[in-house]
C-alpha positions in Angstrom: 6.3 -22.2 11.0 7.1 -23.4 14.4 10.7 -23.5 14.8 13.6 -23.3 13.2 17.8 -23.6 13.6 20.3 -21.0 11.5 23.1 -22.6 10.0 24.9 -19.5 9.2 28.6 -19.9 10.1 31.2 -22.4 9.6 31.4 -24.8 6.8 34.3 -27.3 5.4 35.2 -26.4 2.2 36.5 -28.6 -0.5 36.7 -26.5 -4.3 36.2 -29.0 -7.4 37.8 -27.6 -10.2 37.0 -30.5 -12.7 33.3 -31.3 -11.2 34.3 -35.1 -11.2 33.1 -35.6 -7.2 35.9 -37.5 -6.6 38.1 -37.7 -3.7 36.7 -34.6 -1.8 39.2 -32.8 0.9 37.3 -30.7 3.2 40.6 -28.4 3.5 39.5 -25.3 4.1 36.7 -23.7 6.0 34.2 -20.5 5.0 31.6 -18.7 6.9 28.1 -18.6 5.3 26.7 -16.8 4.1 29.2 -16.0 1.9 30.6 -16.8 -1.5 34.1 -18.4 -2.1 36.1 -15.5 -4.1 34.7 -13.0 -1.1 36.0 -15.7 1.1 39.2 -15.4 -0.8 38.6 -19.2 -1.2 40.6 -20.7 -4.3 43.5 -19.6 -6.2 44.5 -16.2 -6.5 43.5 -14.7 -10.0 46.3 -12.2 -11.5 44.4 -11.3 -14.8 43.7 -8.0 -15.5 40.4 -7.1 -17.0 39.7 -4.0 -18.8 35.9 -4.8 -19.6 34.8 -5.4 -16.4 36.4 -5.9 -12.9 38.3 -8.4 -11.9 37.2 -11.2 -9.8 40.5 -12.0 -7.6 39.3 -15.9 -6.6 37.2 -16.5 -9.8 36.2 -19.9 -9.3 34.0 -22.0 -11.4 33.2 -25.3 -10.5 31.4 -27.3 -8.0 32.3 -26.0 -4.1 31.1 -28.6 -1.5 30.2 -27.5 1.5 29.6 -29.5 4.7 28.6 -29.2 8.5 27.0 -31.9 11.1 23.1 -30.7 12.1 21.2 -32.0 14.7 17.7 -32.9 14.6 17.5 -33.9 18.0 15.9 -30.5 19.5 13.1 -30.1 16.0 9.8 -30.5 17.5 8.0 -30.2 14.4 5.9 -32.4 11.9 7.6 -31.8 8.8 11.3 -30.1 8.0 12.7 -28.0 5.4 16.4 -26.9 4.7 16.2 -23.4 2.9 18.6 -21.9 0.8 17.5 -18.8 -0.1 20.1 -17.4 -2.8 22.9 -19.8 -4.5 23.1 -21.8 -8.0 22.7 -25.1 -8.7 22.4 -27.1 -5.9 22.6 -30.7 -4.7 22.6 -32.0 -1.0 23.3 -35.0 0.7 22.2 -36.1 4.2 24.8 -38.7 5.8 25.9 -39.1 1.8 22.6 -40.0 0.2 21.3 -37.5 -2.5 18.2 -35.3 -1.8 18.0 -34.0 -5.6 19.2 -31.0 -7.3 17.6 -27.6 -7.7 18.6 -24.7 -10.4 16.5 -21.5 -9.4 18.9 -18.6 -9.9 15.9 -16.4 -8.3 14.1 -18.7 -6.3 14.6 -20.2 -2.7 16.1 -24.0 -2.8 14.2 -25.7 -0.4 14.7 -29.5 0.4 12.3 -32.1 2.4 14.1 -33.4 5.6 11.2 -34.8 7.6 12.6 -38.0 7.5 14.9 -37.0 9.6 13.5 -35.3 12.6 14.2 -35.9 15.7 17.2 -38.8 14.7 20.1 -36.8 15.6 23.4 -35.6 13.9 24.0 -35.8 10.8 26.4 -35.3 8.0 24.9 -32.1 5.4 26.7 -31.8 2.4 25.5 -28.8 0.3 27.7 -29.4 -3.7 26.8 -26.0 -5.2 27.6 -25.7 -8.9 28.2 -21.9 -10.8 28.8 -24.2 -14.0 26.2 -26.0 -16.5 23.6 -23.6 -16.6 20.6 -24.3 -18.7 20.8 -20.3 -20.0 23.5 -18.0 -19.8 21.6 -16.3 -17.0 22.0 -12.3 -18.0 22.9 -10.5 -15.6 22.3 -13.0 -12.4 26.0 -14.4 -14.0 27.5 -11.9 -16.0 31.2 -10.7 -14.9 30.0 -7.3 -15.9 28.2 -6.9 -12.7 27.8 -9.3 -9.8 30.2 -11.9 -11.6 29.5 -15.7 -11.5 30.3 -16.5 -8.2 30.0 -19.6 -6.3 28.2 -20.0 -2.7 25.8 -19.4 -1.1 24.5 -16.0 0.1 21.6 -15.8 2.2 19.2 -17.4 4.8 20.4 -20.5 5.3 18.0 -22.5 7.9 16.3 -25.2 8.8 12.5 -24.7 9.1 10.1 -27.0 11.3 6.4 -27.0 10.7 3.3 -28.3 12.3 1.1 -30.7 11.1 -1.0 -28.3 8.9 1.0 -25.1 7.6 0.5 -23.3 4.1 2.8 -22.8 1.1 2.2 -21.0 -2.1 0.4 -17.7 0.0 -1.2 -15.8 -2.4 -2.3 -12.1 -1.3 -4.8 -10.1 -3.6 -6.3 -6.2 -2.5 -9.1 -4.9 -3.5 -8.9 -1.4 -2.5 -12.6 -0.8 -3.4 -13.9 -3.1 -0.5 -10.9 -2.9 1.5 -10.5 -6.5 1.1 -8.0 -9.4 0.3 -8.0 -12.6 -1.0 -5.8 -15.1 0.3 -5.3 -18.3 -1.2 -2.5 -21.3 -0.1 -1.9 -24.8 -0.4 -2.4 -26.8 3.3 0.7 -29.1 3.6 -0.4 -32.1 6.1 -4.2 -31.7 6.4 -6.8 -31.9 3.1 -9.4 -30.2 5.5 -9.7 -28.0 8.6 -9.3 -24.3 9.6 -7.2 -21.3 9.8 -7.2 -18.2 11.7 -6.4 -14.8 9.5 -5.5 -11.8 11.4 -4.0 -8.1 9.7 -0.6 -6.8 11.9 1.2 -4.2 12.1 4.2 -4.1 9.5 7.3 -5.8 11.9 5.7 -6.0 15.1 2.2 -8.0 17.2 -0.1 -5.4 17.1 -3.1 -6.5 15.9 -4.9 -4.3 13.4 -7.9 -6.6 11.9 -10.1 -9.0 14.1 -9.1 -12.9 13.5 -11.5 -14.5 11.5 -11.8 -18.1 11.2 -11.4 -19.6 7.7 -12.2 -23.3 6.8 -10.0 -24.9 4.2 -11.1 -28.2 2.0 -9.3 -30.1 -0.4 -5.8 -28.8 0.6 -6.6 -25.7 -0.7 -7.7 -22.4 1.8 -9.1 -19.7 0.0 -11.0 -16.6 1.9 -11.2 -12.9 1.8 -10.3 -11.3 4.7 -12.2 -7.7 5.4 -9.0 -5.3 6.1 -9.1 -2.4 9.4 -11.2 0.1 8.6 -8.1 2.3 9.3 -5.9 0.5 6.7 -4.1 3.2 4.3 -3.3 2.1 0.7 0.0 1.9 -0.2 1.8 4.0 -3.0 5.3 5.9 -3.3 3.7 8.9 -0.8 2.5 6.8 1.6 4.4 3.4 1.3 2.5 1.8 4.5 2.7 -1.8 5.2 0.8 -4.5 6.8 2.0 -8.6 7.6 -1.3 -10.8 7.4 -1.1 -13.9 9.9 -2.4 -16.8 9.3 -2.4 -19.6 11.9 -3.5 -23.3 11.4 -3.4 -24.9 15.0 0.0 -23.0 16.0 1.7 -23.6 12.8 1.7 -19.3 12.2 3.2 -17.7 9.2 3.4 -13.6 8.4 3.7 -12.1 4.8 4.3 -8.9 4.4 1.5 -6.8 2.0 0.8 -3.5 0.9 -3.0 -2.4 -0.3 -2.9 -1.5 -3.6 -3.8 -1.1 -7.6 -1.1 -0.7 -9.8 -2.5 -0.6 -13.6 -2.6 1.7 -16.4 -5.0 4.6 -17.6 -4.5 5.3 -21.7 -1.0 6.3 -21.6 0.2 6.7 -18.2 0.3 4.1 -15.3 -1.8 4.5 -12.0 -1.3 4.0 -8.8 -4.9 3.2 -6.5 -6.3 5.4 -9.5 -4.3 8.1 -9.9 -2.0 8.7 -12.4 1.7 8.2 -11.6 4.8 8.8 -14.1 7.5 6.0 -13.9 11.2 8.0 -13.2 13.2 4.3 -13.3 16.9 3.3 -12.9 18.4 0.3 -14.4 19.8 -1.7 -11.8 22.2 -4.8 -12.7 22.8 -6.0 -9.2 25.9 -4.1 -9.3 27.7 -5.0 -5.2 31.3 -4.2 -6.1 32.5 -4.5 -2.3 31.4 -8.5 -2.5 30.3 -9.4 -6.0 27.3 -10.6 -5.0 23.6 -9.0 -4.5 23.4 -8.5 -0.6 20.0 -10.6 1.3 20.1 -8.0 3.4 17.1 -5.2 3.7 19.5 -2.8 5.1 22.1 -2.9 2.3 18.8 -2.8 0.1 17.0 0.4 2.1 20.8 2.0 1.5 21.2 2.0 -1.9 17.2 2.5 -2.6 17.2 5.4 -0.2 20.1 7.2 -2.2 18.1 6.5 -5.8 14.5 8.5 -3.9 17.1 11.3 -3.0 17.9 11.8 -7.1 13.8 11.4 -7.9 13.8 7.7 -8.3 10.3 5.8 -7.6 11.4 2.7 -10.0 13.6 0.1 -10.8 13.8 -1.8 -13.8 16.1 -5.1 -13.2 18.4 -5.9 -16.5 17.7 -9.8 -17.0 17.8 -10.6 -13.3 15.6 -10.6 -10.3 17.1 -9.2 -6.7 16.5 -11.1 -3.2 13.3 -10.7 -1.4 15.5 -8.0 1.0 15.0 -5.7 -2.2 11.5 -6.1 -2.4 11.1 -5.3 1.1 13.3 -2.4 1.1 11.2 -1.3 -1.8 8.1 -1.6 -0.2 9.4 0.1 2.7 10.2 3.1 0.7 7.9 2.9 -2.3 9.4 1.9 -5.0 7.9 0.4 -8.1 9.8 -2.7 -9.0 10.3 -4.8 -12.8 12.3 -7.7 -12.1 12.7 -9.8 -15.1 13.7 -12.9 -16.7 17.2 -13.8 -16.9 17.3 -14.1 -20.6 18.7 -11.9 -23.2 18.4 -13.4 -26.7 16.1 -15.6 -28.8 12.9 -16.5 -27.7 11.7 -19.3 -30.8 8.5 -21.4 -31.0 8.5 -25.4 -31.4 9.3 -25.7 -35.1 11.5 -23.0 -35.4 15.5 -23.5 -35.5 17.2 -22.8 -32.6 14.1 -24.1 -30.7 15.4 -25.2 -27.2 12.8 -26.5 -25.1 14.8 -27.2 -21.8 16.4 -23.6 -21.7 12.9 -22.0 -22.8 11.3 -24.2 -20.0 13.9 -23.2 -16.9 13.1 -20.0 -18.4 9.2 -20.1 -17.8 9.8 -21.8 -14.6 11.6 -19.2 -13.2 9.1 -16.6 -14.1 6.3 -18.6 -12.2 9.4 -19.0 -9.4 9.3 -15.2 -9.3 5.7 -14.5 -8.6 5.3 -17.4 -6.3 7.9 -16.2 -3.9 7.7 -12.3 -4.5 4.7 -12.0 -5.8 2.5 -10.4 -2.3 5.2 -7.3 -1.9 3.1 -4.5 -2.7 6.3 -3.0 -4.8 6.0 -5.9 -7.2 4.0 -3.9 -10.1 5.4 -5.0 -13.1 7.1 -8.0 -14.7 9.7 -7.9 -17.9 10.6 -11.7 -20.3 14.0 -10.3 -21.0 16.3 -7.5 -22.4 16.6 -6.8 -26.6 14.9 -10.0 -27.1 13.8 -11.7 -30.9 12.5 -14.3 -32.3 8.6 -15.0 -32.2 6.5 -12.8 -31.1 3.8 -15.1 -30.9 5.7 -17.3 -28.5 6.5 -14.3 -26.1 3.2 -13.5 -25.9 2.0 -17.1 -25.2 4.3 -17.0 -22.2 3.4 -13.7 -20.6 -0.3 -15.1 -20.8 0.9 -18.2 -19.0 2.2 -15.9 -16.2 -1.3 -13.6 -16.2 -3.5 -16.5 -15.9 -2.0 -17.4 -12.7 -1.5 -13.7 -11.6 -3.1 -10.7 -12.4 -1.7 -8.5 -9.5 1.2 -6.8 -12.0 1.7 -5.1 -15.5 3.4 -7.5 -17.7 5.6 -6.1 -20.6 6.8 -8.2 -23.8 10.2 -7.0 -23.0 12.8 -4.2 -22.9 13.9 -2.6 -26.1 12.7 -5.7 -28.5 13.1 -6.4 -32.0 15.1 -2.8 -31.6 13.8 -1.0 -34.8 10.9 -3.5 -35.5 8.9 -2.6 -32.2 5.8 -3.8 -31.9 3.1 -4.8 -29.3 1.6 -7.8 -28.3 -1.7 -8.7 -26.8 -0.5 -9.4 -23.2 1.1 -6.0 -23.5 0.3 -3.8 -20.2 3.3 -1.5 -21.5 5.8 -0.7 -23.8 9.3 -0.2 -23.3 11.4 0.6 -26.4 13.8 3.2 -27.5 12.3 4.0 -30.9 8.6 3.4 -32.5 10.5 3.5 -36.3 13.8 3.8 -37.1 13.6 7.7 -37.3 11.2 7.9 -34.2 13.7 8.5 -31.8 12.4 8.8 -27.7 15.4 9.0 -25.9 18.3 11.4 -26.8 20.8 9.6 -27.1 22.5 6.8 -29.2 25.2 4.3 -30.3 27.1 4.8 -33.9 25.7 1.4 -34.3 22.3 1.9 -33.8 22.3 5.2 -35.3 20.5 7.5 -36.3 21.8 9.3 -33.4 19.7 11.3 -31.1 18.9 15.1 -30.3 21.3 15.8 -27.5 24.4 14.6 -29.8 23.1 16.1 -32.7 21.5 19.5 -32.0 22.7 22.6 -30.4 21.6 22.9 -27.0 18.0 24.1 -25.9 15.5 23.4 -23.4 12.6 22.7 -26.1 12.0 18.9 -27.4 9.6 16.6 -26.6 9.0 13.4 -27.8 5.1 13.7 -28.1 5.5 14.7 -31.8 7.4 11.6 -33.1 4.9 9.2 -30.5 1.9 10.5 -32.5 3.4 11.8 -36.1 2.0 14.0 -38.5 3.5 12.0 -41.1 4.8 8.6 -42.3 8.2 7.7 -41.0 10.9 5.4 -42.4 11.3 1.9 -42.2 14.4 0.2 -41.2 16.2 -1.6 -43.9 15.5 -5.5 -44.3 18.3 -7.5 -46.0 16.9 -9.3 -49.0 16.9 -12.6 -47.0 14.6 -10.8 -44.4 17.2 -10.4 -42.4 18.3 -7.6 -40.4 22.0 -6.7 -39.0 21.8 -6.1 -35.0 24.2 -5.3 -31.9 23.8 -8.1 -29.9 25.3 -7.8 -26.3 28.8 -7.0 -26.9 28.6 -8.2 -30.5 26.9 -8.2 -33.4 24.7 -11.1 -34.9 21.4 -11.7 -37.5 18.7 -11.8 -36.9 15.3 -12.1 -39.3 12.9 -9.5 -39.1 9.5 -8.7 -38.3 7.5 -6.6 -40.4 8.6 -3.2 -39.6 5.6 -0.9 -39.1 7.0 3.0 -39.6 3.5 4.3 -38.1 3.7 2.2 -35.3 1.7 4.0 -32.5 1.4 2.0 -28.6 -2.1 2.6 -27.1 -0.2 1.6 -24.1 1.8 3.4 -21.8 5.3 4.1 -23.5 8.3 3.9 -21.2 11.5 5.1 -22.9 14.3 2.1 -22.6 18.1 2.9 -21.1 17.7 7.1 -21.5 21.2 8.9 -21.0 24.4 6.6 -20.9 26.2 9.8 -20.6 29.7 9.1 -19.4 32.5 10.6 -17.2 36.3 10.0 -17.2 37.8 7.6 -14.5 38.0 8.6 -10.9 41.4 7.2 -10.3 40.7 7.9 -6.8 38.0 5.0 -6.4 40.4 2.4 -6.9 41.0 2.2 -2.9 37.6 1.7 -2.9 37.3 -1.5 -4.0 38.2 -3.8 -0.5 37.0 -7.1 -1.2 38.2 -9.4 -3.7 37.3 -7.6 -6.6 39.0 -5.5 -8.2 39.2 -2.5 -9.7 42.4 -3.6 -12.0 40.4 -2.3 -15.2 40.9 1.4 -13.4 44.6 0.8 -12.6 44.8 0.0 -16.2 43.5 3.3 -18.0 45.8 5.1 -15.6 48.7 3.3 -16.4 47.8 4.4 -20.0 47.3 8.0 -19.4 50.5 8.1 -17.9 52.2 6.6 -20.9 50.9 9.7 -23.3 52.0 11.9 -20.2 48.8 12.9 -19.4 48.5 11.6 -15.8 48.6 15.2 -14.8 45.8 15.9 -16.2 43.6 12.9 -14.6 41.6 15.4 -12.1 40.6 17.5 -15.0 39.3 14.9 -17.3 37.2 13.7 -14.5 35.7 16.8 -13.5 35.4 18.2 -16.8 33.9 15.3 -18.7 31.6 15.1 -15.3 30.1 18.3 -16.1 29.2 17.8 -19.9 27.9 14.5 -18.7 25.4 16.1 -15.7 24.1 18.9 -18.5 23.3 16.1 -21.3 21.5 14.1 -18.5 19.6 17.7 -17.5 18.7 18.3 -21.8 17.7 13.9 -21.5 15.6 14.0 -18.1 14.1 17.5 -19.2 12.9 16.1 -22.8 11.5 13.3 -21.6 9.4 15.3 -18.7 8.3 17.9 -21.6 6.7 14.6 -23.6 3.1 13.9 -22.4 2.7 11.5 -24.0 5.1 9.2 -22.0 4.6 7.1 -19.3 8.1 7.1 -17.4 11.3 6.1 -18.5 14.1 4.1 -17.3 18.3 5.6 -17.0 21.0 3.5 -18.0 22.2 4.9 -15.0 22.7 7.5 -11.8 25.0 4.9 -11.1 28.1 3.6 -12.6 27.7 0.0 -15.1 31.3 -1.5 -13.6 31.4 -3.9 -17.1 30.8 -4.0 -20.5 33.7 -1.8 -21.6 33.5 -0.3 -18.0 30.7 2.1 -18.9 31.3 4.8 -16.0 27.5 6.2 -16.9 26.9 7.2 -13.4 26.4 10.2 -11.3 27.1 7.9 -8.4 30.0 5.7 -8.5 29.2 2.1 -8.7 29.6 1.6 -4.5 26.2 4.3 -5.2 28.3 6.8 -3.8 28.0 10.5 -5.5 31.3 11.0 -7.3 30.8 15.2 -6.3 29.5 16.1 -10.0 26.0 16.8 -8.5 24.1 16.9 -5.5 20.7 15.0 -5.1 18.4 18.3 -4.2 20.5 19.6 -7.9 19.1 16.3 -9.6 15.6 16.9 -8.4 15.0 19.6 -10.3 15.1 17.8 -13.2 13.6 14.5 -12.2 10.9 14.5 -9.5 7.5 14.2 -9.1 6.7 17.7 -9.5 8.9 20.0 -12.2 9.1 23.3 -13.1 10.7 24.1 -16.2 11.1 26.5 -18.8 11.1 26.1 -22.1 13.6 28.2 -24.7 15.6 27.7 -27.8 19.0 28.6 -26.9 21.5 28.5 -23.9 23.5 30.9 -26.0 20.9 34.3 -26.6 22.2 37.2 -28.5 23.2 40.9 -26.3 20.2 43.2 -26.3 17.8 40.4 -28.0 13.9 39.7 -27.3 14.3 36.3 -25.6 11.8 33.9 -25.0 10.9 31.8 -22.6 7.6 29.2 -21.8 6.9 27.7 -18.2 6.0 24.3 -17.6 4.7 22.4 -14.3 4.3 18.5 -14.5 3.2 17.5 -11.1 2.6 13.6 -10.6 1.9 14.5 -6.5 -1.6 13.8 -4.8 -2.0 17.7 -4.4 -3.2 19.7 -6.7 -0.7 23.0 -8.0 -3.7 24.7 -9.2 -3.9 28.4 -7.7 0.4 28.2 -7.2 2.3 31.2 -8.1 5.3 30.2 -10.5 8.2 32.6 -9.3 10.7 33.4 -12.0 14.1 35.7 -12.5 16.5 36.1 -14.7 20.0 37.7 -13.5 23.1 38.3 -15.1 25.9 41.0 -13.9 24.1 44.6 -13.6 20.8 43.0 -15.2 18.3 41.8 -13.4 14.3 40.4 -14.6 11.7 38.8 -12.5 7.8 37.7 -12.7 5.4 35.2 -11.8 2.9 33.0 -13.3 -0.5 32.0 -11.4 -1.1 28.1 -12.7 -4.5 27.8 -13.2 -5.1 24.5 -14.0 -5.4 21.2 -12.6 -3.5 18.3 -13.8 0.0 16.7 -14.5 0.5 19.3 -16.9 0.4 23.0 -17.3 1.9 25.1 -20.0 1.6 28.9 -19.5 2.2 31.0 -22.2 5.2 32.1 -23.4 6.4 35.3 -22.6 9.9 38.0 -23.6 12.8 39.3 -21.7 14.5 41.8 -23.4 17.9 41.6 -22.6 20.7 43.4 -22.2 23.6 44.8 -24.7 26.6 43.5 -23.4 30.3 44.0 -25.5 31.6 40.0 -23.7 30.0 36.9 -22.9 27.8 37.3 -20.3 27.0 34.7 -18.1 23.0 34.6 -16.6 20.8 32.4 -14.7 17.2 31.9 -14.8 15.7 30.5 -12.0 12.2 29.0 -11.9 10.8 28.0 -8.2 7.0 27.2 -7.1 6.2 29.8 -4.4 5.6 27.4 -1.0 6.9 24.3 -2.3 10.4 22.8 -3.2 9.8 22.6 -6.7 12.5 24.8 -8.5 14.9 24.7 -11.5 17.5 27.0 -12.6 19.3 27.4 -16.4 22.8 28.8 -17.2 23.0 30.8 -20.3 25.6 32.7 -21.9 24.6 36.0 -23.0 26.6 36.4 -26.3 27.6 39.7 -27.9 27.1 40.6 -31.4 30.5 40.7 -33.3 30.3 41.6 -37.1 33.9 41.7 -38.1 36.3 39.1 -37.8 39.1 39.9 -40.1 42.1 40.6 -38.7 46.1 40.7 -40.5 46.7 38.0 -37.6 44.7 35.3 -39.5 46.3 32.7 -41.5 45.4 29.2 -42.8 49.2 28.6 -43.5 52.3 29.8 -42.8 53.4 32.2 -45.5 56.1 35.0 -45.9 53.4 37.2 -44.6 53.2 35.5 -41.3 56.8 34.9 -40.7 57.4 38.2 -41.4 55.1 38.9 -38.5 56.9 36.2 -36.1 60.2 37.3 -36.7 59.1 41.0 -35.8 57.5 39.2 -31.8 54.5 38.7 -33.1 51.7 36.7 -32.6 49.6 34.7 -35.4 46.4 32.9 -35.4 46.5 30.0 -37.9 43.3 28.0 -38.7 44.1 24.8 -39.7 42.9 21.2 -39.9 45.5 18.7 -39.6 45.1 15.2 -41.4 45.7 13.6 -38.0 42.9 14.4 -36.0 39.5 13.3 -35.0 35.8 15.0 -35.8 35.0 17.6 -33.2 31.6 16.1 -31.5 30.2 18.4 -28.4 28.3 15.8 -27.1 29.5 13.3 -24.2 30.5 9.9 -25.5 27.6 7.2 -25.7 28.2 4.3 -22.6 31.6 4.0 -23.8 33.8 3.3 -26.5 35.7 0.2 -26.4 32.2 -1.8 -26.3 30.5 0.5 -29.3 33.9 1.0 -31.3 34.3 -2.7 -31.2 30.7 -3.3 -32.2 30.5 -0.7 -35.1 34.0 -2.4 -36.4 32.6 -5.7 -36.6 28.8 -4.2 -38.0 31.0 -2.4 -40.6 29.3 1.0 -39.3 31.1 4.0 -38.6 32.6 4.1 -35.4 32.0 6.7 -32.2 33.7 9.6 -32.0 34.7 8.6 -28.6 35.6 12.1 -27.3 34.8 13.4 -23.6 34.5 16.7 -23.4 36.7 20.1 -23.3 39.5 20.8 -20.7 39.7 24.7 -20.8 42.7 27.1 -19.7 39.7 29.5 -18.9 42.4 32.2 -17.6 45.0 32.1 -20.9 44.5 35.6 -22.6 43.5 33.9 -25.6 40.4 33.7 -24.5 40.0 37.2 -22.5 37.2 37.9 -25.1 35.9 34.5 -24.9 34.3 33.9 -21.1 34.8 30.6 -20.5 34.5 27.6 -17.6 36.4 25.1 -17.2 34.3 22.5 -19.2 32.2 22.5 -22.2 29.2 24.7 -22.2 27.0 26.0 -25.1 29.0 28.7 -25.6 31.5 26.0 -27.9 28.9 24.4 -29.7 29.4 25.8 -32.4 33.8 25.8 -32.6 33.7 22.2 -31.7 30.7 20.9 -33.9 33.3 22.8 -37.2 36.7 21.4 -35.7 38.6 18.3 -35.9 40.8 18.0 -33.1 44.5 17.6 -34.0 46.0 14.7 -32.4 49.1 15.7 -31.0 50.4 11.8 -29.8 54.6 12.0 -29.6 54.5 15.7 -31.0 53.4 18.1 -28.3 56.6 19.2 -27.4 56.7 23.2 -27.5 53.4 23.2 -27.7 50.9 24.6 -25.0 47.4 23.1 -25.0 44.9 26.0 -24.1 41.7 24.0 -25.0 41.9 20.4 -24.9 39.6 17.4 -26.1 39.0 14.8 -23.6 40.1 11.6 -25.4 38.5 8.2 -23.8 40.8 5.9 -21.6 41.2 3.3 -24.3 42.4 5.7 -27.1 43.6 8.1 -24.9 44.6 10.6 -27.7 46.7 14.1 -26.9 43.7 16.0 -28.5 44.1 19.6 -29.3 41.5 22.4 -30.1 43.8 25.3 -29.5 47.3 25.4 -28.9 50.3 27.9 -29.2 54.5 27.3 -29.6 57.1 29.4 -30.3 58.2 29.8 -33.8 60.5 32.7 -35.2 60.7 34.8 -32.4 57.2 35.0 -32.0 54.0 32.5 -31.3 51.5 30.6 -33.4 48.3 30.0 -32.0 46.6 26.8 -33.9 42.8 25.8 -33.8 41.7 23.8 -35.4 38.1 24.7 -36.0 37.1 25.6 -39.9 36.6 29.5 -39.6 34.5 30.6 -42.3 31.9 28.5 -40.5 33.0 30.3 -37.5 32.2 33.3 -38.9 29.0 32.5 -39.5 28.1 32.1 -35.7 27.7 34.7 -33.1 29.7 32.4 -31.1 32.3 31.9 -33.3 32.5 35.6 -34.0 33.4 36.3 -30.7 35.8 33.7 -30.2 37.7 35.0 -33.4 38.0 38.1 -31.9 39.2 36.8 -28.6 42.1 35.2 -30.1 42.7 37.7 -32.7 42.7 40.7 -29.3 45.4 38.2 -28.1 47.6 38.6 -31.3 46.9 42.4 -31.0 47.6 42.6 -27.1 44.8 43.9 -26.5 
């Protein structure tokens, strides 16, 4: 490049709703870069979407943008129009079409060389956000960045010298400290280029300039990097620029010196093992409805992710703009863009083969590699999300990419073939949620994708690892296939039947395994967030959810619902993450998500909201206790140990930092009221994992539930962790005269005497008790379950507890669900009080989801015959078999006895 003209600013605008291109009237102006919606152009949209945010100026059609350009001052030999991020474009100069370009991910570049120095011209750009050759995944989805229309990145006229380079590919070699350079030379068949190494974003020459000849329009060179050059990684994301000068036409290309690879079941960066701590990203930017093209905004969100221990981004059916790669380069984040596809890839001889769509997707992949492949952060590439179809064809497409660009690792997709996972020849790593029907490698699932995970079915503990299912000792169950060779699957937000591959129940990948979309634990909406939607994208779904809650007479509980559901979600996430780090055979994870997902029913699954702002549920410092490059973990069987019992604790250290922890001490302490034990464990081994021998702490004798905290830290480091325990007293006698399962004559006698009766009763009008936080969001997966004729999710979101009520005086509680409540909830059926709550005072309430909004009670009381009835919907016989259950029963009976 030798010069350029920035075309950002005011453009005339015409909106063509009918896509006819007739009688175009430029009656408005718009400042580009922008979208028509963000500029509030077009017809106001009064809809109130519930499944995703509402685009209040939704426009789908052809948008025509016009302005005059003057090429008189362009002293160059070649001229291009550069449109960084847009939809389907057609460019016209003085009414003559210069062609059509369709890429979602790559810049649209048009040749205007013939107009150099010819004065003023009318430039018109038609942008269509209809007629795509493929659905576009989260590039166009209303669930994420909306199907916007406009141009949102750089808009420039770029002038080049007579000879200039294109399609520059840089490949670094960390052993020889060289960079191989290949480029197409436009404008000359032969000549020479001067290559030099510069500091990132400055003109400091670090490497000596060197001249290289090119011929046949191709530059091929090996450039020796400066001896002072450093390797790029998450720990030292040092960047450089390579300057290529061809007779004064200079281009600069960001690069980092790195080698991203695999070693057995682990990823490596520059030969050192690393662990992928990934987040899902669907390009959610609710202030504008589109992904930004400026580095500063990407730095903002990615720095927040880094503060939560994230070192990896997996983009769901999308590829971000170049600014995201630059920000990731600067911060040391390992990126995995994905083809914009979520569906079935067929071979050419199969039914439903779509040659046009498939070729478009293949071209998009090559465009991603061409445009962003030099960025050191571009480490991995995926063929799509939850694909079905031909394994052979998917493998073939991957092979095309690997044959021309081996700088990245490739995977066939995320959770491909679901219950029938496989590895194909060109897979460098595997991403999925299970290795067979009952070999689960994450802790939570939707009911339509059952069996459920251990966090949903098991009592909370700190001992789960996926190693035993990754390399099982016995045969697993295969998924069920119908007689016609098909299987019914959840597909996006609906369902369909697909041809099943042969299920291999003993499938064991020999490449790194990344567990897919872990987490998905929901929180109740924070209605104060509505005020943050100041752009054209509005949270009318939140407004509807608030109205539903108020219509049920429960609006006053909104703050409690948000806070208490968030605390349960946090606890579930901690166990999800710790299970992953206990699993030495995993290569990483991709969480869904630390950020709320705005669509697919409105899935508020983040500790951060959709804006990447902290919800106030957990500080990043606490999150990093269980999600970071180095962790210290406790291993134990129960968060509710018994009074005066021997509590068995193991210590594990996970370390993927460059520095060894061998020789350091793990200090631990267990503190409760009037009780403290502490000690230390010496780390005797090097490596990524260290497990100390278990040790035993004799717990104090307590006569009430006693909170205790187990704290761990590695001396001299920032590595620490803590666990909140509840020591349960021993209660053996639970029978009392005040306990009833129906209001009989004896109960009425006690009530007339002004007494309190404890009634254990399960109403037919009730919902199954479920301790774990709801998965993703109830509206989406309840609908899918109904379509698939499978059980619906329970859909509840944890307890709101009136913990200062006298009925719970003997069952010391927080305001939200803690493990002491697990047996009580799991053995209950929460009563639906809708329209029947008058006179009932709810003591322990179950939060229902925002679609149903049932008034759910686990424990409530009401006045009756001069006394009080306390109703509990748990099964008393099952509670008697549980230490926590017996303490709970005693607390209720003490209340009835006036104690």
